[in-house]
N, C-alpha and C positions, 0 to 999 in steps of 0.2 A: 535707208533703202535696203530692201531684202533682195538677194541675188540667188538665182537657181541656175546652175550650170548643167549642161547635158551634152551628149554626143560622143563621149569617149567609147573606147572599145579595143578589141584585139585585132590588129592589122599586120600585114606583112610589110617588110621593108620595100619602099618604093610606092606604097599605096598613099591614098589621100583620105583626109578626114576633116570634117567641119564641126567645130564646137560652137555651142550656142549658150548664151547667158541671158536670162530674162530677169528684168528688174521690176520691182513693185514697191509701192509705198513712197515714192518720191517723184519729182519732176526729172525724168530721165535725162533730158537735154541740159540739165544743170551739172551733170557729172562727167568728169573725165573717166574713161574706162580702160582697164588694162587686164591682160592675162599674165599670170605667173605660173610657174611649174615647180614641183618639188619631186626629185628623184629619191629613191631610198638611200638614206644615209647622207643626203646632201641638203644644203640650205635652199630655201625657196628663192627662185630667181625670176627676174623680169623676162618676159617673152615678147610682149608687144603691147602698145598702148595707143589710144585714139582720143583726140580732143572732143569736146562736147558736141560739135556739129560735124565732126569727121574730116575737118580740113587738114589736120595734122596727124600723121601716123608715125609710129616709132617701132623699131624692131631690134631685138638682140642680134648681135653678129652671127650667132649660132643658127638663127632661123631666117636671116635676111635672104630674100630671093626665093624662099620656099613657103613662106607664110604670108597671108593677107588678112589684115584686120578690117572689119567694117562694122557699121552700126545702122540700125533702122530706128530712129527716134519715135516714129509712129507706132512701132511694135515694142518699144522699150527693150530692145534686144541688141546685143553685141555678138559678133561672130568672129571666129578665128578659123580660117581655112588653111589647112596644112597639107602641103604636097611633098612628094619625094621623102616620105617619112623614113627615119633611120632608127636603129635600135636605141641610140643614145637620146632619142626624143621620148623614150619611155619615162612616164612620170604621172603624178596627179596634177591636173591643170585646174587652176583657180581663176575665177574672174574677180575683179576688185573694182571698187568705185571710190571716188573722192570728189567732193563738191569743190571743184577748182578748175581754172581755165588752163592750167599747166598739167601736162602729163609727166609724172615723176616715175623713176625706175626703182625706188626703194619701197620695201614692204611697209615701212613705218609711216609712209605718206598716205596710206589708204585706211579708211575707217569701216568699210563694209566688204565682206568677203562671201563668196559663194561656198558651197560645201565641197567643191572639187569633183572632177570627173577623171577617171583613170584612163590613160592612153598607154597601151602596151604594143610595142612594135617588135615583131619577131624577125629574126634574120633568115 
């Protein structure tokens, strides 16, 4: 499956942003989907994940309560709504997919990645 992420930009602290990731080339509902992020000089880290039909959602502690992941299988799209953004949320955000019923938090579990979309939060 091929993934195309979008929606990043430059925002101020406290603002909201919604990222989107469109998938093509596969049966979207067969894939668990996740968002990861990578800040300059840091390793890529798990942000949020959602199971194939959206019944299970997972969040990193750093974004819990501020982010909501969702998916629309009819549109082959997964979303990440981010509220109350902080400067420490600044990173390149990647969507990732794996043909699995389980949402995993490690990068090695995913076999397809989007190109990344940059989110910059100014203070």
